[in-house]
C-alpha positions in Angstrom: -48.2 -12.9 40.4 -48.7 -13.1 36.3 -48.7 -9.8 34.6 -52.2 -10.2 33.3 -53.4 -10.2 37.6 -50.8 -7.3 38.0 -52.5 -5.5 35.5 -55.7 -5.9 36.5 -55.1 -4.5 40.1 -53.4 -1.6 38.8 -56.7 -0.7 36.8 -58.7 -1.7 39.8 -56.6 0.9 41.9 -57.3 3.8 39.0 -61.0 2.8 39.1 -61.4 2.8 42.9 -59.5 6.4 42.5 -62.2 7.3 40.0 -65.1 6.0 42.3 -63.5 7.6 45.5 -63.5 11.0 43.5 -67.1 10.6 42.2 -68.3 9.2 45.1 -66.6 12.1 48.0 -64.9 14.8 46.0 -67.1 15.0 42.5 -65.7 19.0 42.1 -62.4 17.8 42.1 -60.5 18.0 39.0 -58.1 14.9 39.7 -58.9 11.3 39.3 -61.3 12.0 36.2 -63.9 13.5 38.4 -66.9 15.6 37.1 -65.2 19.2 38.0 -63.6 19.1 34.5 -67.1 19.9 32.8 -68.4 23.6 33.4 -71.6 21.5 33.3 -71.1 20.4 36.0 -71.1 23.9 38.3 -74.0 25.2 35.6 -75.8 22.7 36.8 -75.8 24.0 40.5 -78.0 26.9 39.3 -81.0 24.6 39.0 -81.5 22.4 41.5 -83.3 20.2 39.5 -80.4 19.6 36.7 -78.0 19.7 39.7 -79.6 16.8 41.8 -80.1 14.6 38.5 -76.1 15.5 37.0 -75.3 14.2 41.0 -77.9 10.7 40.7 -76.3 10.2 36.9 -72.4 10.4 38.6 -73.8 8.5 41.6 -74.9 5.8 39.2 -71.8 5.7 37.2 -69.7 5.6 40.3 -72.0 2.8 41.8 -71.6 0.8 38.2 -67.4 1.2 38.7 -67.6 0.0 42.5 -69.6 -2.9 40.7 -67.1 -4.2 38.4 -64.0 -3.2 40.9 -65.8 -5.7 43.2 -65.7 -8.2 40.7 -62.6 -8.1 39.0 -61.4 -8.5 42.9 -63.5 -11.8 43.1 -62.1 -12.8 40.0 -58.1 -11.8 40.9 -58.8 -14.1 43.9 -60.5 -17.2 42.5 -59.9 -17.9 38.7 -57.0 -20.0 37.8 -54.6 -19.3 34.9 -56.4 -20.5 31.9 -59.2 -18.3 32.6 -56.9 -15.0 32.6 -56.2 -14.4 28.5 -60.5 -14.5 28.5 -60.9 -12.3 30.8 -57.9 -9.5 29.2 -60.5 -10.2 25.8 -63.0 -9.1 27.9 -61.7 -6.1 29.4 -60.1 -5.0 26.1 -63.1 -5.2 25.4 -64.8 -3.4 27.3 -62.5 -0.5 28.0 -61.8 -0.2 24.2 -66.3 0.8 24.6 -65.2 4.4 25.4 -64.0 5.3 22.3 -67.4 4.3 20.8 -69.9 7.0 22.4 -67.6 8.7 25.5 -64.9 10.0 23.3 -66.9 11.6 20.3 -68.9 13.5 23.1 -65.9 14.3 25.6 -63.8 15.7 22.5 -66.6 17.9 21.2 -66.9 19.4 24.8 -63.2 19.6 25.3 -63.8 21.5 21.6 -66.5 23.9 22.5 -64.5 25.4 25.5 -67.3 23.3 28.1 -64.0 21.3 29.4 -61.2 22.6 31.9 -58.1 21.6 31.3 -58.4 22.1 27.7 -57.3 19.5 25.6 -57.9 16.9 28.3 -60.3 14.6 26.5 -56.6 14.1 24.5 -54.8 13.2 27.6 -58.0 10.7 28.5 -57.9 9.6 25.2 -54.0 8.6 25.2 -54.4 7.2 28.6 -57.3 5.2 27.9 -55.8 3.7 25.2 -52.3 2.9 26.7 -54.2 0.9 29.3 -56.3 -0.9 26.1 -52.7 -1.6 24.5 -51.1 -2.8 28.0 -54.4 -5.3 29.0 -53.9 -6.5 25.2 -49.9 -7.4 25.9 -50.6 -9.1 28.6 -53.3 -11.1 27.4 -51.4 -11.9 24.3 -48.6 -12.5 27.0 -50.3 -15.1 29.3 -51.5 -16.9 26.3 
């Protein structure tokens, strides 16, 4: 199996753990579930807000599931010539985290809305590492 396929498989495993956490254990602080956000617990005080937040959490999980299943189909069916394009698409899609999501989670972390503290930095480094791994695997597959 090629390096880029192994990288995609690792990403599938990571994202699957997140879908499981979001879908079945949203209170968890593991696997990037929403238990890290103090607002998750606060939303439970208002049933109307909490059901909306639960809807959004499940929407994210469902979207990730679509992404995972598409990656599985790609792994099973694509030829080696398409892998650099897939790697580039993954680099760009994952990098979009830094455009809108990272500034928000960094602000929430700074404002004490995240537990544990500095979680945004850990998440940022983890996602940056994945981008670099995908970038390296993509360049090595050319």
